[in-house]
Structures are given as C-alpha cells and as structure tokens.
C-alpha positions as CSV (number, residue, x, y, z in Angstrom):
1,X,-155.8,11.7,103.3
2,X,-157.1,9.1,105.8
3,X,-155.4,5.9,107.1
4,X,-157.6,4.1,104.5
5,X,-156.3,6.2,101.7
6,X,-152.7,5.8,102.9
7,X,-153.2,2.1,103.0
8,X,-154.6,2.2,99.4
9,X,-151.6,4.3,98.2
10,X,-149.2,2.1,100.1
11,X,-150.8,-0.9,98.3
12,X,-150.4,0.7,94.9
13,X,-146.8,1.6,95.7
14,X,-146.3,-1.5,97.6
15,X,-147.4,-4.5,95.5
16,X,-145.4,-3.5,92.4
17,X,-142.5,-2.3,94.5
18,X,-142.4,-5.5,96.5
19,X,-142.7,-7.5,93.3
20,X,-139.9,-5.4,91.7
21,X,-137.7,-5.6,94.8
22,X,-138.1,-9.4,95.0
23,X,-137.1,-9.6,91.4
24,X,-134.1,-7.5,92.2
25,X,-133.5,-9.7,95.2
26,X,-133.7,-12.8,93.0
27,X,-131.1,-11.3,90.6
28,X,-128.9,-10.7,93.6
29,X,-129.3,-14.4,94.6
30,X,-128.5,-15.3,91.0
31,X,-125.2,-13.4,91.3
32,X,-124.4,-15.2,94.5
33,X,-125.2,-18.5,92.7
34,X,-123.1,-17.7,89.6
35,X,-120.2,-16.1,91.5
36,X,-118.6,-16.9,94.8
37,X,-117.9,-14.4,97.6
38,X,-114.4,-13.5,96.3
39,X,-116.0,-12.4,92.9
40,X,-119.2,-10.8,94.2
41,X,-117.4,-8.3,96.4
42,X,-117.0,-6.0,93.4
43,X,-120.8,-6.1,92.8
44,X,-121.3,-5.3,96.6
45,X,-118.8,-2.3,96.4
46,X,-120.5,-0.7,93.4
47,X,-124.0,-0.9,94.9
48,X,-122.6,0.5,98.2
49,X,-121.4,3.7,96.4
50,X,-124.5,4.3,94.2
51,X,-126.7,5.5,97.2
52,X,-124.1,8.1,98.2
53,X,-124.0,9.4,94.6
54,X,-127.8,9.5,94.5
55,X,-127.9,11.7,97.5
56,X,-125.3,14.1,96.1
57,X,-127.0,14.3,92.7
58,X,-130.6,14.8,94.0
59,X,-129.6,17.0,97.0
60,X,-132.9,16.7,98.7
61,X,-135.1,18.1,95.9
62,X,-137.5,15.2,96.0
63,X,-138.7,15.9,99.6
64,X,-138.5,19.7,98.8
65,X,-140.9,19.2,95.9
66,X,-143.5,17.7,98.2
67,X,-143.0,20.4,100.8
68,X,-143.2,23.4,98.4
69,X,-146.0,22.0,96.3
70,X,-148.3,22.7,99.2
71,X,-148.1,26.5,98.9
72,X,-146.4,27.4,95.6
73,X,-147.3,27.3,92.0
74,X,-146.6,23.7,91.1
75,X,-145.7,24.3,87.4
76,X,-143.2,27.0,88.3
77,X,-141.8,24.7,91.0
78,X,-141.6,21.8,88.6
79,X,-139.8,23.9,86.0
80,X,-137.3,25.3,88.4
81,X,-136.4,22.0,90.1
82,X,-136.1,20.2,86.8
83,X,-133.7,22.9,85.4
84,X,-131.7,22.7,88.5
85,X,-131.3,19.0,88.6
86,X,-130.6,18.6,84.8
87,X,-127.8,21.2,85.0
88,X,-126.2,19.8,88.2
89,X,-126.5,16.2,86.9
90,X,-124.5,17.1,83.8
91,X,-122.0,19.0,86.0
92,X,-121.6,16.3,88.6
93,X,-121.3,13.5,86.0
94,X,-118.5,15.4,84.2
95,X,-116.6,15.8,87.6
96,X,-117.0,12.1,88.3
97,X,-115.5,11.1,84.9
98,X,-112.7,13.6,85.5
99,X,-111.8,12.0,88.7
100,X,-112.8,8.5,87.7
101,X,-109.3,7.0,88.4
102,X,-109.2,8.4,91.9
103,X,-112.6,7.1,92.7
104,X,-111.7,3.7,91.3
105,X,-108.6,3.5,93.6
106,X,-110.5,4.8,96.7
107,X,-113.2,2.1,96.5
108,X,-110.8,-0.6,95.7
109,X,-112.0,-1.4,92.1
110,X,-108.6,-1.3,90.4
111,X,-109.2,-4.8,89.0
112,X,-112.6,-3.7,87.5
113,X,-112.4,0.0,86.6
114,X,-115.1,-0.4,83.9
115,X,-117.6,-1.1,86.7
116,X,-117.1,2.5,88.0
117,X,-117.8,3.9,84.5
118,X,-121.1,2.0,84.3
119,X,-121.9,3.0,87.9
120,X,-121.7,6.6,87.0
121,X,-124.1,6.1,84.1
122,X,-126.6,4.4,86.4
123,X,-126.6,7.4,88.7
124,X,-126.9,9.8,85.7
125,X,-130.0,8.2,84.4
126,X,-131.6,7.6,87.8
127,X,-131.2,11.3,88.7
128,X,-132.8,12.7,85.6
129,X,-136.1,11.1,86.3
130,X,-136.2,12.0,90.1
131,X,-138.5,15.0,89.8
132,X,-140.8,13.5,87.2
133,X,-141.3,10.5,89.4
134,X,-141.9,12.7,92.4
135,X,-144.5,14.6,90.4
136,X,-146.4,11.3,89.9
137,X,-146.3,10.6,93.7
138,X,-147.3,14.2,94.6
139,X,-150.3,14.0,92.2
140,X,-151.2,10.6,93.7
141,X,-150.7,8.7,90.4
142,X,-149.3,5.5,91.9
143,X,-150.4,3.3,88.9
144,X,-148.0,4.9,86.4
145,X,-145.3,5.2,89.1
146,X,-145.7,1.5,89.8
147,X,-145.7,0.5,86.1
148,X,-142.4,2.4,85.5
149,X,-140.7,0.8,88.5
150,X,-141.9,-2.7,87.5
151,X,-141.0,-2.3,83.9
152,X,-137.5,-1.1,84.8
153,X,-136.9,-4.1,87.1
154,X,-138.4,-6.6,84.7
155,X,-136.2,-5.3,81.9
156,X,-133.2,-5.5,84.2
157,X,-134.0,-9.1,85.1
158,X,-134.6,-10.0,81.4
159,X,-131.3,-8.6,80.3
160,X,-129.4,-10.4,83.0
161,X,-131.1,-13.7,82.1
162,X,-130.3,-13.0,78.4
163,X,-126.6,-12.4,79.0
164,X,-126.1,-15.5,81.2
165,X,-128.5,-18.0,79.8
166,X,-128.6,-17.0,76.1
167,X,-125.5,-15.1,75.1
168,X,-123.1,-17.1,77.3
169,X,-124.2,-20.6,76.1
170,X,-124.1,-19.3,72.6
171,X,-120.4,-18.3,73.1
172,X,-119.6,-21.6,74.6
173,X,-121.2,-23.4,71.6
174,X,-119.8,-21.2,68.8
175,X,-117.8,-18.0,69.8
176,X,-118.2,-16.5,66.2
177,X,-122.0,-16.0,66.2
178,X,-123.7,-12.6,66.7
179,X,-125.1,-13.8,70.1
180,X,-121.8,-15.0,71.2
181,X,-120.2,-11.6,70.6
182,X,-122.6,-10.1,73.1
183,X,-121.0,-12.0,76.0
184,X,-117.4,-11.5,77.1
185,X,-116.2,-13.8,79.9
186,X,-113.9,-11.2,81.4
187,X,-116.9,-8.9,82.2
188,X,-118.5,-11.7,84.3
189,X,-120.6,-10.2,87.1
190,X,-120.4,-6.8,85.4
191,X,-123.4,-7.8,83.2
192,X,-125.6,-7.2,86.3
193,X,-124.4,-3.6,86.3
194,X,-124.7,-3.2,82.5
195,X,-128.3,-4.5,82.6
196,X,-129.0,-1.8,85.3
197,X,-127.6,0.9,83.1
198,X,-129.9,-0.1,80.2
199,X,-133.0,-0.4,82.3
200,X,-132.4,3.1,84.0
201,X,-132.0,4.7,80.5
202,X,-135.2,3.1,79.3
203,X,-137.1,4.6,82.2
204,X,-136.6,8.1,80.8
205,X,-138.5,7.1,77.7
206,X,-141.4,5.9,79.8
207,X,-141.5,9.3,81.5
208,X,-141.5,11.2,78.1
209,X,-144.8,13.0,78.9
210,X,-143.7,14.2,82.3
211,X,-140.2,15.2,81.1
212,X,-141.5,17.2,78.1
213,X,-144.2,18.9,80.2
214,X,-141.7,21.1,82.0
215,X,-140.4,24.4,80.4
216,X,-136.8,25.6,80.7
217,X,-137.8,28.4,83.1
218,X,-135.9,29.1,86.2
219,X,-137.1,31.1,89.2
220,X,-134.0,32.1,91.1
221,X,-135.9,33.4,94.2
222,X,-137.9,30.2,94.5
223,X,-134.8,28.1,93.9
224,X,-133.0,29.8,96.8
225,X,-136.0,29.3,99.1
226,X,-136.0,25.6,98.1
227,X,-132.3,25.2,98.6
228,X,-132.5,26.8,102.1
229,X,-134.9,24.0,103.0
230,X,-133.1,21.3,101.0
231,X,-129.5,21.6,101.8
232,X,-129.8,20.1,105.4
233,X,-131.5,17.1,103.7
234,X,-128.3,16.5,101.8
235,X,-126.5,16.0,105.2
236,X,-129.4,13.9,106.4
237,X,-129.2,11.7,103.3
238,X,-125.4,11.4,103.4
239,X,-125.5,10.6,107.1
240,X,-128.2,7.9,106.4
241,X,-126.1,6.4,103.6
242,X,-122.9,6.5,105.7
243,X,-124.7,4.6,108.4
244,X,-126.1,2.1,106.0
245,X,-123.2,1.6,103.6
246,X,-120.0,2.7,105.3
247,X,-119.3,-0.8,106.7
248,X,-119.1,-2.2,103.2
249,X,-117.1,0.7,101.8
250,X,-114.4,0.7,104.5
251,X,-114.3,-3.0,105.3
252,X,-111.2,-3.6,103.3
253,X,-109.4,-0.6,104.8
254,X,-110.0,-1.4,108.5
255,X,-109.9,-5.2,108.5
256,X,-106.5,-6.7,109.3
257,X,-107.2,-9.8,107.3
258,X,-105.2,-10.6,104.1
259,X,-106.8,-9.1,100.9
260,X,-108.3,-12.3,99.6
261,X,-109.8,-13.0,103.0
262,X,-111.3,-9.5,103.2
263,X,-112.8,-9.8,99.7
264,X,-114.3,-13.2,100.7
265,X,-115.7,-11.7,104.0
266,X,-117.2,-8.7,102.2
267,X,-118.9,-11.0,99.7
268,X,-120.4,-13.0,102.6
269,X,-121.5,-9.8,104.4
270,X,-123.1,-8.3,101.3
271,X,-125.1,-11.5,100.6
272,X,-126.4,-11.7,104.1
273,X,-127.2,-8.0,104.2
274,X,-129.6,-8.7,101.4
275,X,-131.6,-11.0,103.6
276,X,-132.9,-8.0,105.6
277,X,-134.7,-7.2,102.3
278,X,-138.2,-7.7,103.5
279,X,-138.0,-5.0,106.1
280,X,-136.0,-2.7,103.8
281,X,-138.6,-3.1,101.0
282,X,-141.5,-2.3,103.4
283,X,-139.7,0.8,104.7
284,X,-139.1,2.1,101.1
285,X,-142.6,1.3,100.1
286,X,-144.0,3.0,103.1
287,X,-141.9,6.1,102.6
288,X,-143.2,6.4,99.0
289,X,-146.8,6.8,100.2
290,X,-146.1,8.4,103.7
291,X,-143.9,11.3,102.7
292,X,-146.6,13.2,100.7
293,X,-149.2,11.9,103.2
294,X,-147.4,13.5,106.2
295,X,-147.2,16.9,104.4
296,X,-150.8,16.8,103.2
297,X,-152.1,15.7,106.6
298,X,-150.3,18.4,108.5
299,X,-153.0,20.9,107.6
300,X,-155.7,18.9,109.2
301,X,-156.9,18.9,112.8
302,X,-155.7,15.9,114.8
303,X,-152.7,15.3,112.6
304,X,-150.5,14.2,115.5
305,X,-152.9,11.5,116.5
306,X,-152.9,10.2,112.9
307,X,-149.1,10.1,112.8
308,X,-149.2,8.1,116.1
309,X,-151.6,5.6,114.6
310,X,-149.5,5.3,111.5
311,X,-146.4,4.6,113.6
312,X,-148.2,1.8,115.5
313,X,-149.3,0.0,112.4
314,X,-145.9,0.4,110.9
315,X,-144.1,-1.1,113.9
316,X,-146.6,-4.0,114.1
317,X,-146.0,-4.8,110.4
318,X,-142.2,-4.6,110.9
319,X,-142.5,-7.0,113.9
320,X,-144.2,-9.6,111.8
321,X,-141.5,-9.2,109.1
322,X,-138.8,-9.6,111.7
323,X,-140.3,-12.9,112.9
324,X,-140.7,-14.2,109.3
325,X,-137.0,-13.4,108.7
326,X,-135.5,-14.4,112.0
327,X,-137.5,-17.6,112.6
328,X,-137.0,-19.0,109.1
329,X,-133.2,-18.6,108.7
330,X,-132.9,-22.2,107.5
331,X,-135.1,-21.2,104.5
332,X,-133.0,-18.1,103.8
333,X,-129.9,-20.2,103.9
334,X,-131.2,-22.3,101.1
335,X,-131.8,-19.1,99.0
336,X,-128.3,-17.7,99.3
337,X,-126.1,-20.8,99.8
338,X,-127.6,-23.5,97.6
339,X,-124.4,-23.6,95.4
340,X,-121.8,-21.6,97.4
341,X,-122.2,-23.0,101.0
342,X,-119.8,-20.5,102.4
343,X,-122.4,-17.7,102.2
344,X,-124.3,-19.4,105.0
345,X,-121.6,-18.8,107.5
346,X,-122.7,-15.2,107.9
347,X,-126.4,-16.0,108.5
348,X,-126.2,-15.1,112.2
349,X,-126.0,-11.4,111.4
350,X,-129.3,-11.3,109.6
351,X,-131.6,-10.8,112.7
352,X,-129.2,-8.1,113.9
353,X,-129.5,-6.2,110.7
354,X,-133.2,-6.8,110.5
355,X,-133.9,-5.3,113.9
356,X,-131.5,-2.4,113.0
357,X,-133.6,-1.9,109.9
358,X,-136.7,-1.6,112.1
359,X,-135.0,1.1,114.1
360,X,-134.2,2.9,110.9
361,X,-137.8,2.7,109.7
362,X,-139.0,4.1,113.0
363,X,-136.5,6.9,112.7
364,X,-137.9,7.7,109.2
365,X,-141.4,7.9,110.8
366,X,-140.1,10.1,113.6
367,X,-138.4,12.5,111.1
368,X,-141.8,14.1,110.4
369,X,-141.2,16.5,113.2
370,X,-138.2,18.3,111.7
371,X,-139.6,18.3,108.2
372,X,-142.9,19.8,109.2
373,X,-141.3,22.4,111.5
374,X,-138.6,23.4,109.0
375,X,-135.9,22.2,111.4
376,X,-134.1,20.1,108.8
377,X,-130.7,21.0,110.3
378,X,-131.8,19.2,113.5
379,X,-132.2,16.1,111.3
380,X,-128.8,16.8,109.8
381,X,-127.2,16.9,113.3
382,X,-128.8,13.6,114.2
383,X,-127.5,11.9,111.1
384,X,-124.0,13.4,111.5
385,X,-123.9,12.1,115.0
386,X,-125.1,8.7,113.7
387,X,-122.4,8.8,111.0
388,X,-119.7,9.6,113.5
389,X,-120.9,6.7,115.8
390,X,-120.9,4.4,112.7
391,X,-117.3,5.3,111.8
392,X,-116.1,4.7,115.4
393,X,-118.0,1.4,115.9
394,X,-116.8,0.1,112.5
395,X,-113.2,1.0,113.3
396,X,-113.4,-0.6,116.7
397,X,-115.5,-3.7,115.9
398,X,-114.5,-4.9,112.4
399,X,-110.9,-5.7,113.3
400,X,-112.1,-7.8,116.3
401,X,-115.3,-9.3,115.0
402,X,-115.1,-9.0,111.2
403,X,-118.5,-8.5,109.5
404,X,-120.4,-9.4,112.8
405,X,-118.9,-6.2,114.2
406,X,-120.1,-4.3,111.2
407,X,-123.6,-5.6,111.7
408,X,-123.6,-4.5,115.4
409,X,-122.3,-1.1,114.4
410,X,-125.3,-0.7,112.1
411,X,-127.7,-1.9,114.9
412,X,-126.4,0.5,117.5
413,X,-126.2,3.4,115.1
414,X,-129.9,3.1,114.1
415,X,-130.9,2.6,117.7
416,X,-129.1,5.8,118.7
417,X,-130.7,7.8,115.9
418,X,-134.2,6.5,116.7
419,X,-133.9,7.5,120.4
420,X,-132.4,10.9,119.8
421,X,-135.0,11.8,117.1
422,X,-137.8,10.7,119.5
423,X,-136.6,12.8,122.4
424,X,-136.1,15.9,120.2
425,X,-139.3,15.4,118.3
426,X,-141.4,15.3,121.5
427,X,-139.8,18.7,122.4
428,X,-140.5,20.5,119.2
429,X,-143.5,18.7,117.7
430,X,-145.2,16.5,120.3
431,X,-146.9,13.4,118.9
432,X,-148.6,10.9,121.3
433,X,-146.9,7.8,120.2
434,X,-147.9,4.7,122.2
435,X,-144.3,4.3,123.4
436,X,-144.7,1.6,126.0
437,X,-146.8,-0.6,123.7
438,X,-144.4,-0.4,120.8
439,X,-141.4,-1.1,123.0
440,X,-143.3,-4.2,124.3
441,X,-143.9,-5.5,120.8
442,X,-140.3,-5.1,119.8
443,X,-139.1,-6.8,123.0
444,X,-141.5,-9.7,122.6
445,X,-140.5,-10.5,119.0
446,X,-136.8,-10.3,120.1
447,X,-137.4,-12.7,122.9
448,X,-139.2,-15.1,120.6
449,X,-136.2,-15.1,118.3
450,X,-133.8,-15.7,121.1
451,X,-135.9,-18.6,122.5
452,X,-136.3,-20.1,119.0
453,X,-132.6,-19.9,118.5
454,X,-132.0,-21.6,121.8
455,X,-134.3,-24.4,120.9
456,X,-132.7,-24.9,117.5
457,X,-129.2,-25.0,118.9
458,X,-130.1,-27.8,121.3
459,X,-131.3,-29.9,118.4
460,X,-129.3,-32.2,116.2
461,X,-129.5,-30.6,112.7
462,X,-129.1,-34.1,111.1
463,X,-131.9,-35.7,113.1
464,X,-135.1,-36.5,111.2
465,X,-137.3,-34.5,113.6
466,X,-135.1,-31.3,113.3
467,X,-137.1,-29.5,110.6
468,X,-140.4,-30.5,112.2
469,X,-139.4,-28.9,115.5
470,X,-137.6,-25.9,113.9
471,X,-140.4,-24.9,111.6
472,X,-143.1,-26.0,114.0
473,X,-141.9,-23.6,116.7
474,X,-141.5,-20.8,114.1
475,X,-145.2,-21.1,113.2
476,X,-146.2,-21.3,116.8
477,X,-144.4,-18.1,117.8
478,X,-145.8,-16.2,114.8
479,X,-149.3,-17.5,115.7
480,X,-148.9,-16.4,119.3
481,X,-147.8,-12.9,118.3
482,X,-150.8,-12.7,115.9
483,X,-153.2,-13.6,118.7
484,X,-151.6,-11.0,120.9
485,X,-152.0,-8.3,118.3
486,X,-155.6,-9.3,117.6
487,X,-156.4,-9.1,121.3
488,X,-154.6,-5.9,122.2
489,X,-155.4,-4.0,119.0
490,X,-158.9,-5.2,118.2
491,X,-160.5,-1.7,118.4
492,X,-157.9,-0.4,116.0
493,X,-158.2,-3.4,113.6
494,X,-162.0,-3.0,113.4
495,X,-161.4,0.5,111.9
496,X,-159.2,-0.8,109.1
497,X,-160.6,-1.0,105.6
498,X,-161.4,-4.4,104.1
499,X,-160.1,-6.5,107.1
500,X,-161.9,-4.6,109.8
501,X,-165.1,-6.7,109.5
502,X,-163.2,-9.8,110.5
503,X,-162.4,-8.3,113.9
504,X,-165.8,-6.8,114.7
505,X,-167.6,-8.5,117.5
506,X,-170.9,-10.1,116.5
507,X,-174.0,-8.2,117.5
508,X,-175.7,-9.4,120.7
C-alpha cells in the first residue's frame, strides 16, 4: 500500500469517523448545556471507565488479527478469535454484574448505580463486534466500516434528541401519555448512556453477514500463539488508558476539596478535555488505516523510509490542528459555556491537553517497531512506566493545582512515553525519522500559541477591537505556518495525490 492508498483509506475511515465523532462531540456539548458541572460528573466517570473495560474485554485481539492474518489461514483465525472473544465476553460480563456493587462504590457512582449497569451493557455489545469490524479493516472494506460507525452515532444522536426534545416535553405537557412514560426526570443525563446502549446493540444487526460467516471452530494451537503475541498488548492498552483516563477516575480520591467542589471541578475538567477532540479524532482515524498499513508494508523494500514519511505528514497535520484549537479558544468557549459559563474557567488546560495528544499520536506511530519485531513486552514496559508516572504526577499535582495539575500530568506522561519509545525503536528497528524537522515544527506552533496568548492577555476583552485583533492574529499565525510548510516541504507535497499539482513548479 502506498502513501496515496493510505491517504485514500484514511479518507474513507476519516470523513465518516470525523463526522461521527463531531456528532458525538455535539452530544457531549448538549449534555454540558442541559446539565451543569455538578451533574455531568457522573457522565464523565462512566466514559472514563468504559475504555478500561474495552481493553480488558478485547485483550489485544484486534491488533493480533492484523498481525496473524499476514501468514495464517484467515478463516481459521477469524473463527478462533471470534469463539475466544464471545466466550470471554460472556464470562467477563457475568463477573462485572457479580461485583457491580463494588465497582459502583469504587468509581463513586453510589448516587447513580443504574449508570454502571448500562455501562456494562455498552461494553458487552461493543466487544462482540470487535473482530467482525477488524475483518472489514483487514480486507480494506472501509465503506461498510464507515457506514456502520456513522449509523451507530446517528442513531445515538437521534435517540438523545428524542428523549430530551420529544419525550421530555410530552411529559411536561401531559405525564399520562405513552410518550411521556418514556421519559423519567430522575434518569436525567443517564439517557445519554441509554442511547449509547441501544446504538451499540443495533450495530450487531448491521454486522449480521460478518458475524454469521464464522464457524464455531476453535484452534487451540493457533489461539496460544495469538495469545503469546497478544497478552503484552493488554498491558499496553491498560497503560494507555490509565495515562488517558486515570486523572478523571481518581480525581475525587486525591483532591482535598469538599465533595461538591470535586464534582464541580471534575465536570469542568471533563468538558474541557473534550476540546482536544480534533487531535484525538485524527489520531483514531489515522490508526484505523495505519495499523493494517504498517503490517502490510513491512514486507516491502524501503518500508522504514515509508514509515518516516508517514510520521512527517502526521505531525504536520497535528500541528495545524493544534493551531486551530489553541488559537481559537474564544470560539471553543462559546461551544461549551454558552449556557453554563462556569465550564469556561478550565479553558486554559485545552492547549496543554492538545499538545499531550500530539505526543500520544507520535507514540502510536513509533509503536510500529515493537509490533513488527514481536517485542510487544517492550511496549508494555513503556506503558507501565508511563502509568506509574501518571499516578505519581496526579497524586502530586492534583492536590496543589486541581485539574490543571491533572492536565500537566497527562502532558508529561505522553512526552515521556514518546521519547522512550523513540530511543528504543531506533535501537531495535531503526527508522530514519526527520527528528530535527519535526521538533522544529512542534516548537514553532507552541511559540505561536504563547505569543498569541500574550497578545490576547494585553487586550481589553470588552473593547470593540478585541475580536478583530484576537482572530486576526490567529489567522495570520496559521497562514505563516502554512507558508513555512509549503516552502520547506514542497518536494514532498508535489508527490501527494490530488493536491500535488498545486505545488508543482511551472515548466520553464
């Protein structure tokens, strides 16, 4: 697969995924509009736990499927992994329900125990279609993959809108009608979770063909081989989720503030964390296309040079996204704080989290070295070290700096993982990354944000010319960075599909 084909695959995964994620982001914004920080904390807690459970339930089988599909009978592999994941999903779900009370207490959801029940069902349904969805990606069928993702999110959005803008008004008008009975005020923000449960369940119906194409045949020898490769990925996944979600899970346990203040701060932190969504979406979309690409490309000559080029374009794209987020914070403030102004007080952590997300994305790119050399335990050690660092930094920083400390903990953790992975990767699987150039790009966009912030802070926000200068300098900085990339990367840009012709020099 060439860069051109990777770009095409990313486009197919990307446009629907971006559309879907923005719809999901819009739903999050709606939750922040309908409910204040003290109420939205429960929503934040549930969606901080789900990624951990997803890692446990899937135990690295998705990546393993791509790896073993290269040199094993694909139908036998598909059968074996499906049998494995169905059996363990039923087992793990039963265990979660058995210890549901303890889980509820641990994550501080005693006031909303039903949220934990619905959370378990989300993970159950999401896990069952993991391997069928991986099959679509491995077979390079992004259209169906994109359709299913979009349909699930659109259905989720439609259900949320139905509960709050159809059923709720119906209850307020006449509580005895059928529609009115579908809305219960005490559930409140829980309808966002219920909608997710229904949408996840419906996805299984859309994958009927892929699900019914497997046979209940289990190859124990193949499964053991897969698990030997896969189990370090569980540690990698848990470490990654700890680094990403731990601050939200333990916030109430390490913060010295009163309970009501902690819940308020956690709601503010969760809302502003969402604003790093552009970079997070791009990273997820990129991984959808890049993971099978990296494995397929590994057999070809010059694979390392291809990986280096992919990294460069990835970092450039992330730099543009960082500028869009960091230089237009006033716009983002309108999105999350139009009704509840208190959400805006945490806006300053958004650039910190955004740059941290870039480090995480670079780390995911760098991780190709241990996946291709079957050194997944090295990746596990890196994420364990990152998780330990995250715990220490959160314990040290949250009591002193509240959610700002949690944001810096995330930033330094991802920076650490990125650097360590690069150093080890160059030792075991050398890739000629343009290190100096990429560091320069990251430093430039950081300095642009700092300079822009300095200009904004010296302006009177109530002055008539404030917005003109604020947004004017934002556009100027993005324009300058665009000109820099066009000048420095012209030779690379010429080689790109579709847009390359715009950068070609005219014939003499």
